[in-house]
C-alpha positions as CSV (number, residue, x, y, z in Angstrom):
1,M,-33.8,19.9,-9.9
2,S,-31.9,23.4,-10.1
3,N,-30.7,24.4,-13.8
4,H,-27.1,25.8,-11.9
5,P,-24.3,23.9,-13.7
6,L,-22.4,21.2,-11.7
7,A,-19.8,21.5,-13.2
8,E,-18.1,24.6,-15.6
9,L,-15.0,25.4,-17.1
10,S,-14.9,29.0,-18.0
11,G,-12.9,30.8,-20.8
12,V,-10.4,28.2,-19.7
13,T,-6.1,28.3,-21.4
14,K,-3.7,25.7,-20.4
15,R,-0.2,24.8,-21.8
16,F,2.1,22.4,-21.4
17,K,5.5,24.4,-22.8
18,E,4.8,25.7,-26.2
19,I,1.4,23.1,-26.8
20,V,-1.8,25.0,-26.0
21,A,-4.4,21.9,-24.6
22,L,-7.0,24.1,-24.2
23,D,-7.7,27.5,-25.6
24,N,-10.2,30.0,-24.0
25,L,-11.8,26.8,-23.5
26,S,-15.8,27.0,-22.2
27,I,-18.0,24.3,-21.0
28,E,-20.9,23.2,-18.7
29,V,-22.2,19.8,-17.4
30,R,-26.3,20.1,-16.3
31,P,-28.0,18.6,-13.9
32,G,-29.7,15.2,-15.1
33,E,-27.4,15.1,-18.6
34,L,-25.2,12.9,-19.9
35,L,-22.7,14.8,-22.1
36,A,-20.5,13.2,-24.4
37,V,-17.5,15.3,-24.9
38,L,-15.9,14.2,-28.5
39,G,-13.1,15.2,-30.5
40,P,-9.6,13.5,-32.2
41,N,-6.7,12.9,-30.4
42,G,-4.9,16.2,-28.3
43,A,-8.2,17.7,-28.9
44,G,-7.6,18.7,-24.6
45,K,-10.5,16.1,-23.5
46,T,-8.0,14.2,-20.6
47,T,-7.4,18.1,-20.0
48,A,-10.3,19.4,-19.8
49,I,-11.2,16.7,-17.2
50,S,-8.5,16.6,-15.4
51,L,-9.4,20.7,-14.7
52,L,-12.8,19.7,-13.3
53,L,-11.5,17.3,-11.0
54,G,-8.9,19.7,-9.6
55,L,-6.0,17.1,-11.3
56,Q,-4.2,20.3,-13.0
57,Q,-5.1,24.3,-12.2
58,P,-5.7,26.5,-15.5
59,D,-3.3,28.9,-16.5
60,S,-6.1,31.5,-17.0
61,G,-10.0,31.3,-16.5
62,S,-12.1,29.0,-13.8
63,A,-13.1,25.9,-13.4
64,R,-15.8,25.2,-10.9
65,L,-17.6,21.8,-9.2
66,F,-21.1,22.4,-7.9
67,G,-20.5,25.9,-7.6
68,Q,-16.9,25.6,-5.3
69,S,-13.4,24.9,-6.2
70,P,-12.9,21.3,-7.6
71,L,-10.2,20.7,-4.3
72,V,-12.8,21.4,-1.5
73,I,-13.0,17.7,-0.1
74,E,-16.5,18.2,-0.1
75,T,-16.9,18.6,-3.8
76,R,-15.1,15.7,-4.0
77,R,-17.6,13.4,-2.3
78,Q,-20.3,14.1,-4.6
79,I,-18.3,12.6,-7.7
80,G,-16.8,9.3,-9.3
81,V,-14.3,9.0,-11.6
82,M,-13.1,6.5,-14.1
83,M,-9.8,8.1,-16.2
84,Q,-8.1,6.6,-18.7
85,E,-4.8,5.4,-17.3
86,V,-5.4,4.0,-14.5
87,T,-2.9,2.0,-11.8
88,L,-4.3,0.1,-8.9
89,A,-2.4,-2.3,-6.0
90,P,-2.2,-5.6,-8.2
91,E,-2.3,-7.4,-4.9
92,L,-5.8,-6.5,-3.6
93,R,-8.7,-8.5,-4.2
94,V,-11.8,-7.2,-6.3
95,R,-14.1,-6.6,-3.6
96,E,-10.9,-5.2,-1.5
97,Q,-10.8,-2.5,-4.0
98,I,-14.2,-1.4,-4.2
99,D,-14.4,-1.4,-0.2
100,L,-11.1,0.7,-0.1
101,V,-12.9,3.4,-2.8
102,A,-16.3,3.1,-0.8
103,S,-15.0,4.4,2.4
104,Y,-14.4,7.8,1.2
105,Y,-17.8,8.3,1.0
106,A,-20.3,9.1,3.5
107,A,-23.1,6.5,2.4
108,P,-21.7,4.2,-0.3
109,L,-23.4,1.2,-1.8
110,A,-22.2,-2.1,-0.2
111,P,-19.9,-3.7,-2.4
112,D,-21.8,-6.9,-3.3
113,K,-24.4,-4.5,-4.4
114,V,-22.3,-1.9,-6.5
115,M,-20.8,-6.1,-8.1
116,E,-24.6,-6.8,-9.1
117,M,-25.1,-3.5,-10.7
118,T,-21.8,-3.9,-12.9
119,H,-22.3,-7.8,-13.4
120,T,-18.7,-8.3,-11.5
121,A,-19.4,-10.7,-8.9
122,A,-17.6,-13.1,-10.2
123,L,-14.2,-11.2,-10.2
124,G,-15.2,-9.6,-6.4
125,D,-12.2,-13.1,-4.7
126,R,-9.5,-12.6,-7.4
127,P,-6.7,-10.2,-7.1
128,Y,-7.0,-7.2,-9.5
129,G,-3.9,-7.7,-11.4
130,K,-4.9,-11.1,-12.3
131,L,-8.0,-9.7,-14.2
132,S,-7.5,-9.0,-17.7
133,G,-7.7,-5.7,-19.0
134,G,-11.8,-5.6,-19.9
135,Q,-12.0,-7.2,-16.5
136,K,-10.2,-4.1,-14.9
137,R,-12.2,-1.8,-16.7
138,Q,-15.5,-3.1,-15.2
139,V,-14.0,-3.4,-12.0
140,Q,-12.8,0.7,-12.2
141,F,-16.3,1.1,-13.5
142,A,-17.9,-0.2,-10.1
143,M,-15.4,1.8,-8.4
144,A,-16.4,4.7,-9.9
145,I,-20.0,4.6,-9.0
146,C,-19.9,2.9,-6.0
147,G,-20.0,6.3,-3.7
148,R,-23.3,7.2,-5.3
149,P,-22.1,10.2,-7.4
150,K,-24.1,13.4,-8.4
151,L,-21.8,13.0,-11.1
152,L,-19.7,10.7,-12.9
153,F,-16.6,11.3,-15.4
154,L,-16.0,8.6,-17.6
155,D,-12.8,8.9,-19.6
156,E,-13.0,6.2,-22.3
157,P,-14.5,3.7,-19.8
158,T,-15.3,0.5,-22.8
159,V,-12.0,0.2,-24.4
160,G,-10.8,-2.9,-24.5
161,L,-14.4,-4.5,-23.7
162,D,-16.4,-7.2,-24.9
163,I,-19.8,-6.2,-27.0
164,Q,-21.9,-7.6,-24.3
165,A,-20.1,-6.1,-21.9
166,R,-20.0,-2.5,-23.4
167,E,-24.0,-3.1,-23.8
168,A,-24.0,-3.6,-20.1
169,M,-22.0,-0.7,-19.4
170,W,-24.4,1.0,-21.6
171,G,-27.6,0.4,-20.1
172,M,-26.3,1.1,-16.4
173,L,-25.2,4.6,-17.7
174,R,-28.8,5.1,-19.0
175,R,-30.0,3.9,-15.4
176,L,-27.9,6.1,-13.6
177,V,-28.9,8.8,-15.5
178,D,-32.5,8.2,-15.3
179,G,-32.0,7.8,-11.6
180,G,-30.7,11.8,-11.5
181,S,-27.1,11.3,-11.9
182,S,-25.3,12.9,-14.5
183,I,-22.1,12.3,-16.7
184,V,-19.3,13.3,-18.4
185,L,-17.9,10.9,-21.4
186,T,-15.1,11.1,-23.3
187,T,-15.0,8.5,-25.8
188,H,-13.8,7.6,-29.0
189,Y,-17.0,5.2,-30.1
190,L,-18.9,7.9,-31.9
191,E,-22.1,4.9,-32.2
192,E,-21.8,5.1,-28.5
193,A,-22.4,8.6,-28.0
194,E,-25.0,8.5,-30.8
195,A,-26.4,5.9,-28.2
196,L,-26.2,7.8,-25.2
197,A,-25.8,11.1,-25.0
198,D,-27.9,14.3,-24.2
199,R,-25.7,16.9,-25.4
200,V,-22.7,16.7,-27.2
201,A,-19.8,18.8,-27.3
202,V,-16.7,18.6,-30.1
203,L,-13.7,19.8,-29.5
204,A,-10.7,20.6,-31.5
205,K,-6.9,22.1,-30.8
206,G,-8.4,22.9,-27.6
207,R,-11.6,24.7,-28.2
208,V,-15.3,24.1,-28.5
209,I,-16.1,23.8,-32.4
210,A,-20.0,22.6,-32.0
211,S,-22.3,21.4,-29.4
212,G,-25.6,20.5,-29.1
213,S,-27.9,17.4,-29.2
214,V,-27.5,14.4,-31.1
215,S,-30.8,15.8,-33.5
216,E,-28.8,19.1,-33.6
217,M,-25.7,18.1,-34.1
218,R,-26.8,16.0,-37.1
219,A,-28.5,18.9,-38.3
220,L,-24.9,20.6,-39.0
221,V,-24.4,18.1,-42.1
222,V,-27.0,18.6,-44.2
223,R,-26.9,15.7,-46.8
224,T,-27.9,12.3,-46.6
225,R,-26.1,8.6,-48.2
226,I,-28.2,6.6,-50.8
227,T,-26.8,3.5,-52.3
228,C,-28.4,1.4,-54.5
229,A,-28.0,-1.3,-57.2
230,T,-28.9,0.3,-60.6
231,I,-27.6,0.4,-64.6
232,L,-27.2,4.3,-64.3
233,A,-23.9,5.8,-64.7
234,V,-22.2,7.1,-62.1
235,E,-21.2,10.1,-64.6
236,Q,-24.6,10.8,-65.3
237,V,-25.4,10.9,-61.5
238,R,-22.9,13.1,-60.2
239,T,-24.3,16.2,-62.9
240,W,-27.7,15.5,-60.9
241,P,-28.7,18.6,-58.6
242,G,-28.9,17.4,-55.3
243,V,-25.5,15.1,-55.6
244,G,-22.4,15.7,-53.7
245,S,-20.8,12.9,-54.6
246,A,-21.2,9.5,-56.6
247,S,-19.0,6.4,-56.8
248,R,-19.9,2.8,-57.8
249,D,-18.5,-0.5,-55.8
250,R,-19.4,-3.4,-58.2
251,Q,-23.1,-3.2,-59.0
252,R,-23.6,-0.6,-56.0
253,L,-24.0,3.2,-56.3
254,H,-23.0,5.3,-53.4
255,I,-24.3,8.7,-53.5
256,T,-24.1,11.5,-50.9
257,A,-26.7,14.1,-51.5
258,T,-27.9,17.5,-49.9
259,N,-31.8,16.9,-51.5
260,A,-32.2,13.0,-51.1
261,E,-36.1,13.2,-52.1
262,A,-35.1,14.8,-55.4
263,V,-32.1,12.0,-56.4
264,V,-34.1,9.0,-55.1
265,R,-37.1,10.3,-57.6
266,Q,-34.8,10.7,-60.2
267,L,-33.1,7.2,-59.7
268,L,-36.5,5.3,-59.9
269,A,-37.3,7.5,-62.9
270,G,-34.4,6.5,-65.0
271,D,-34.1,3.0,-63.7
272,A,-37.5,1.1,-63.4
273,D,-35.2,-2.2,-62.3
274,L,-33.1,-0.1,-59.5
275,Q,-32.9,-3.0,-56.9
276,E,-31.8,-2.4,-53.2
277,L,-32.5,1.2,-52.3
278,E,-31.0,2.5,-48.7
279,V,-31.4,5.8,-47.9
280,R,-29.7,6.7,-44.7
281,R,-29.5,10.5,-42.9
282,A,-26.2,11.4,-41.8
283,G,-24.9,10.0,-38.3
284,L,-22.5,11.6,-35.8
285,A,-19.9,9.8,-37.0
286,D,-20.0,11.8,-40.1
287,V,-20.5,15.2,-38.5
288,F,-17.9,14.4,-36.4
289,T,-15.5,13.9,-39.5
290,E,-16.8,16.8,-41.4
291,L,-16.2,19.2,-38.4
292,T,-12.9,17.9,-36.9
293,Q,-11.2,18.2,-40.9
294,E,-13.0,21.5,-41.0
295,A,-11.2,22.8,-37.7
296,A,-7.8,21.0,-38.7
């Protein structure tokens, strides 16, 4: 497998009047990975995807798709897209919607196969306009993958899905990556990125402020959350070495620690009847919160 990026923004700046949406942004999508692009509202996630798709043009810098301009038709036939805002003909049936999109590709999947893969077979003969919001997102996903894309762009794909439908889509995304596809995923669900991503890029104010694997991102925040039921006074615990913060919620003590092992040892030494001890390292949500607060 080639190591050349499938998609790449290099030093891209994009303005909308006085608003700087992207500020000298550089980001790449590598073969065989799921890249999760995270950031608060207005960070530039959707704008970055629009540039990679050729829907908008950068004010400066360059956008490349399979080493070429995103406007080249041959590059477009290698991608699938599911944007956040989608308008489709309401009178067309689901099968017709998928068949129409599939006609743009040289060797697409058959509509029945796509609907089987995406659990939308029961919707095949229903008019698109009669579907619920969650059902429409499932159909949009089926349309995005019907052309066997090498690179799939998914902008907030699981918004509006129930838990079962979301987990089914997660499973399909894993199978696509295992089969050699690359995926760019923007999401507000941090547990989604944590469960799926090979690599994460965090955007804030149009810049990449951190990127790496989930493990590498966790390492940026050296802290652990500890909870327990104890008689120890919260004021006392706050003074211990390695404790960043401590608070009490009824009988449970909540501690943020930079040296979890030392704090746990002191807890056990200070309270022989300590119960319900839980130790959890920083998750992606903790990293995201800290990074974006610093950027703000």
